[in-house]
Backbone bond lengths (Angstrom), bond angles and torsions (degrees), N, CA, C in turn:
res aa  C-N    CA-C-N  psi(-1)  N-CA   C-N-CA  omega(-1)  CA-C   N-CA-C  phi
1 X - - - 1.453 - - 1.529 107.85 -
2 X 1.313 116.28 133.42 1.458 119.30 179.76 1.518 110.53 -73.30
3 X 1.327 114.62 158.58 1.464 119.71 179.63 1.526 110.86 -60.38
4 X 1.352 116.83 -39.23 1.466 119.97 179.82 1.524 110.69 -63.55
5 X 1.343 117.48 -46.90 1.469 119.05 -176.86 1.525 111.04 -66.80
6 X 1.331 117.46 -34.63 1.457 120.54 176.19 1.523 110.11 -64.36
7 X 1.333 116.91 -43.54 1.461 121.04 178.60 1.515 112.05 -65.32
8 X 1.336 116.75 -42.64 1.465 120.66 179.70 1.527 110.47 -64.45
9 X 1.325 116.91 -38.84 1.468 120.43 177.47 1.526 110.37 -63.23
10 X 1.329 116.82 -42.41 1.460 120.91 177.64 1.518 111.88 -62.85
11 X 1.337 116.60 -41.56 1.470 120.45 177.89 1.521 110.50 -60.88
12 X 1.322 117.24 -44.88 1.471 120.40 179.48 1.530 111.22 -63.83
13 X 1.327 116.90 -37.66 1.467 120.91 177.67 1.531 110.50 -60.68
14 X 1.321 116.93 -47.46 1.463 121.20 179.46 1.526 110.61 -66.63
15 X 1.313 117.04 -42.30 1.462 121.74 179.02 1.530 110.39 -58.78
16 X 1.319 117.23 -46.19 1.469 121.12 179.85 1.522 111.64 -65.81
17 X 1.322 117.84 -38.01 1.466 121.74 177.91 1.528 109.91 -60.11
18 X 1.317 116.35 -46.85 1.468 120.85 179.87 1.529 111.10 -65.56
19 X 1.326 116.84 -42.88 1.461 121.14 179.20 1.528 110.82 -60.58
20 X 1.327 116.62 -42.11 1.464 121.08 179.73 1.525 112.24 -63.86
21 X 1.318 117.51 -17.60 1.467 122.27 178.33 1.525 112.36 -102.91
22 X 1.327 115.72 17.76 1.453 120.68 171.54 1.514 116.41 90.08
23 X 1.319 118.24 7.83 1.466 120.64 178.41 1.522 110.35 -84.25
24 X 1.321 115.81 144.06 1.460 121.17 166.48 1.519 105.15 -83.50
25 X 1.321 116.48 122.46 1.460 120.35 -172.76 1.519 111.43 -128.07
26 X 1.323 114.49 153.24 1.462 119.92 173.40 1.514 108.98 -147.16
27 X 1.303 114.45 148.16 1.457 121.26 173.15 1.516 105.70 -91.99
28 X 1.320 116.41 125.33 1.456 121.84 -174.71 1.514 112.99 -61.70
29 X 1.326 115.89 142.45 1.458 121.03 174.82 1.517 108.52 -60.56
30 X 1.314 116.65 135.84 1.453 120.25 -179.45 1.508 112.83 79.91
31 X 1.334 116.99 10.83 1.457 119.78 178.68 1.520 108.95 -56.54
32 X 1.310 115.75 135.30 1.455 120.23 -178.62 1.511 113.38 94.93
33 X 1.309 117.30 -6.43 1.466 122.17 176.14 1.515 107.41 -131.80
34 X 1.305 117.34 177.17 1.464 119.87 177.30 1.518 108.77 -69.63
35 X 1.314 115.61 105.99 1.459 120.27 179.13 1.514 108.62 -127.59
36 X 1.314 115.77 175.08 1.456 120.86 -174.68 1.516 113.61 -92.73
37 X 1.324 117.56 -3.46 1.462 119.99 -178.62 1.526 109.60 -130.24
38 X 1.324 116.50 161.36 1.472 120.16 176.91 1.526 111.23 -63.47
39 X 1.326 115.80 166.63 1.462 121.22 -178.18 1.523 112.61 -67.42
40 X 1.334 117.34 -39.76 1.463 121.58 -178.20 1.521 109.31 -131.52
41 X 1.325 115.04 135.53 1.461 122.44 175.82 1.527 106.71 -121.80
42 X 1.330 116.36 131.08 1.466 121.53 -178.16 1.523 109.11 -132.21
43 X 1.343 116.06 134.50 1.466 121.06 -178.17 1.526 108.69 -134.38
44 X 1.336 115.30 136.72 1.464 121.01 175.21 1.520 107.83 -150.63
45 X 1.315 115.95 126.09 1.470 122.32 176.66 1.526 111.76 51.00
46 X 1.324 115.88 42.69 1.462 120.77 176.68 1.513 115.14 80.34
47 X 1.323 117.97 -0.63 1.464 122.33 178.72 1.522 108.99 -99.77
48 X 1.330 116.07 126.40 1.452 120.47 -178.71 1.515 112.80 -110.73
49 X 1.315 114.90 139.04 1.459 122.79 175.47 1.520 108.38 -127.27
50 X 1.322 116.14 147.17 1.456 120.73 177.87 1.525 108.77 -135.43
51 X 1.334 115.44 143.50 1.460 120.82 -176.46 1.522 110.59 -134.38
52 X 1.303 115.66 128.46 1.460 122.90 167.98 1.524 104.93 -98.67
53 X 1.320 116.87 114.87 1.462 121.17 -170.52 1.524 112.30 -96.46
54 X 1.319 114.49 140.04 1.460 122.63 175.77 1.521 107.73 -134.29
55 X 1.320 116.53 133.86 1.464 121.97 174.41 1.522 106.06 -123.25
56 X 1.318 115.29 100.93 1.454 120.01 -170.19 1.516 108.31 -148.88
57 X 1.330 116.70 129.48 1.459 120.46 -176.99 1.523 112.71 -101.65
58 X 1.274 117.15 28.77 1.465 121.39 177.27 1.523 109.25 -97.35
59 X 1.322 115.51 -177.01 1.450 120.81 -176.77 1.508 114.79 -79.53
60 X 1.345 117.19 -7.70 1.467 120.43 178.91 1.524 109.35 -158.51
61 X 1.324 115.06 163.72 1.464 121.27 171.67 1.517 107.60 -126.40
62 X 1.321 115.26 157.26 1.465 119.16 177.51 1.520 110.07 -142.18
63 X 1.319 114.56 156.79 1.460 123.51 176.24 1.523 106.34 -131.12
64 X 1.318 116.56 128.71 1.464 119.79 178.88 1.519 109.62 -55.72
65 X 1.339 116.26 145.57 1.466 120.88 -176.92 1.524 112.62 -54.59
66 X 1.320 117.80 -39.30 1.466 120.44 179.91 1.525 110.76 -62.99
67 X 1.323 117.16 -42.98 1.471 121.97 178.64 1.530 109.62 -66.69
68 X 1.324 116.81 -42.09 1.458 121.78 177.76 1.529 110.22 -59.22
69 X 1.330 116.69 -49.01 1.464 120.65 179.79 1.525 111.04 -59.01
70 X 1.341 116.73 -38.17 1.455 120.65 176.92 1.518 112.27 -64.16
71 X 1.331 117.40 -39.49 1.470 120.90 177.45 1.519 111.50 -63.87
72 X 1.329 115.95 -43.82 1.464 119.92 -179.92 1.525 110.13 -65.47
73 X 1.321 117.13 -41.17 1.466 120.37 177.55 1.526 110.19 -63.47
74 X 1.325 117.22 -42.36 1.457 121.69 178.64 1.526 109.73 -61.09
75 X 1.328 116.85 -44.82 1.464 121.54 178.22 1.527 111.00 -60.55
76 X 1.330 116.93 -45.01 1.466 121.02 -179.96 1.529 111.56 -64.38
77 X 1.332 116.89 -39.74 1.471 120.95 -178.73 1.522 112.57 -70.08
78 X 1.327 117.07 -37.33 1.471 120.23 -174.69 1.523 113.35 -93.65
79 X 1.313 117.18 -26.01 1.457 120.35 -172.92 1.521 112.93 77.76
80 X 1.337 117.62 5.02 1.462 121.68 179.31 1.529 109.57 -76.98
81 X 1.315 116.61 141.22 1.462 120.80 171.38 1.523 107.39 -68.85
82 X 1.325 116.44 125.39 1.459 121.56 -173.68 1.524 109.86 -117.91
83 X 1.329 115.16 138.00 1.460 121.47 -176.49 1.519 110.50 -137.06
84 X 1.318 115.38 151.57 1.454 121.56 165.23 1.523 104.91 -91.87
85 X 1.326 116.19 120.68 1.462 122.41 -178.70 1.524 107.71 -103.16
86 X 1.314 116.69 114.67 1.459 122.64 -175.11 1.517 108.95 -109.32
87 X 1.327 115.98 114.42 1.474 122.34 178.62 1.515 108.34 -90.69
88 X 1.328 116.87 117.49 1.456 121.54 -179.56 1.518 109.90 -120.58
89 X 1.309 115.63 153.08 1.464 119.42 171.62 1.516 107.94 -74.89
90 X 1.294 116.98 135.83 1.460 121.31 177.70 1.511 113.23 90.83
91 X 1.330 117.90 -55.93 1.468 121.15 -177.19 1.523 112.28 -89.09
92 X 1.321 118.33 -9.56 1.464 120.80 -177.82 1.516 111.48 71.77
93 X 1.324 116.40 -142.42 1.462 122.06 -177.82 1.527 110.81 -85.34
94 X 1.321 115.28 136.08 1.458 123.19 172.58 1.525 106.84 -120.47
95 X 1.332 118.13 133.28 1.462 122.20 -175.88 1.522 110.20 -117.46
96 X 1.326 115.10 124.67 1.454 122.03 -175.06 1.520 108.89 -125.07
97 X 1.321 117.33 134.19 1.461 120.66 172.31 1.528 108.01 -74.78
98 X 1.321 118.33 144.67 1.467 119.60 179.55 1.526 113.15 -51.89
99 X 1.321 117.91 -39.99 1.469 121.06 -178.01 1.530 112.66 -66.27
100 X 1.327 118.18 -14.46 1.466 121.48 -180.00 1.525 112.78 -85.87
101 X 1.325 116.71 -2.12 1.457 120.82 -179.62 1.527 110.24 -88.16
102 X 1.323 116.00 146.92 1.466 122.35 178.19 1.525 109.73 -83.82
103 X 1.333 115.83 148.01 1.463 120.54 -177.61 1.523 110.22 -106.52
104 X 1.333 114.96 139.61 1.456 120.52 166.15 1.519 107.57 -130.42
105 X 1.304 118.67 -170.05 1.467 120.37 -172.61 1.524 113.46 -66.03
106 X 1.330 119.02 -27.03 1.463 121.09 -174.90 1.522 114.96 -115.15
107 X 1.328 117.00 -18.60 1.464 117.91 -172.86 1.523 111.53 -157.70
108 X 1.330 113.50 174.58 1.464 122.91 169.86 1.520 105.73 -110.55
109 X 1.314 116.47 144.10 1.460 118.95 -178.03 1.522 110.99 -145.83
110 X 1.317 114.01 164.65 1.464 121.71 173.41 1.523 106.91 -145.99
111 X 1.312 115.68 139.10 1.461 119.79 176.66 1.523 109.47 -83.93
112 X 1.305 114.53 157.09 1.469 119.66 176.94 1.530 109.73 -60.28
113 X 1.329 116.59 -40.13 1.465 120.88 179.26 1.528 110.66 -59.12
114 X 1.334 117.52 -47.61 1.468 120.46 179.61 1.521 111.44 -65.38
115 X 1.326 116.79 -40.88 1.467 120.09 179.04 1.524 110.72 -62.74
116 X 1.323 116.73 -37.89 1.467 119.94 178.98 1.525 110.89 -71.88
117 X 1.332 117.75 -31.38 1.464 120.38 175.97 1.528 110.88 -69.18
118 X 1.338 116.97 -36.78 1.466 120.37 175.00 1.525 108.81 -61.16
119 X 1.339 116.00 -42.49 1.467 123.33 171.93 1.526 113.49 54.73
120 X 1.324 116.64 42.42 1.465 120.75 178.66 1.528 108.57 -87.44
121 X 1.300 116.39 123.80 1.463 122.61 -179.57 1.525 109.90 -102.25
122 X 1.319 115.59 155.03 1.460 120.44 -177.48 1.523 111.62 -61.37
123 X 1.310 117.93 -39.61 1.464 119.10 -179.41 1.528 111.93 -60.80
124 X 1.330 117.93 -33.81 1.474 119.45 176.79 1.525 110.68 -71.56
125 X 1.323 117.67 -32.89 1.469 121.10 176.56 1.523 109.95 -65.84
126 X 1.314 116.83 -39.52 1.461 120.57 -178.30 1.522 111.85 -67.70
127 X 1.327 118.13 -14.90 1.466 122.64 176.55 1.525 112.43 -85.47
128 X 1.337 117.56 -10.20 1.476 121.68 -177.45 1.514 110.07 -61.68
């Protein structure tokens, strides 16, 4: 399975989960490429959530600084709670706030260990 198809499958899984819980959801145009919006946008009763999705079975994930800055700007402009949603084998979904990622010269990253220590579950996000 290609990395793109694995990521797209993960996005659809999250999108369907949110839809089944009454959210109006959409997969962002350009999802999977450098775009100006997060991969998934979900709205319910005036509450907005946004997710940048990653499906990666390595020890860490990263987002280029330019993409990260765009996510933070998008979050600031919309007021939506924004998360990096990491789909892993075994641990399922891990949800990280952009500010919880470490910075280096080219990207922001988070290790699987740190993401698991944060231990943020989707059901707790839906209570925000």
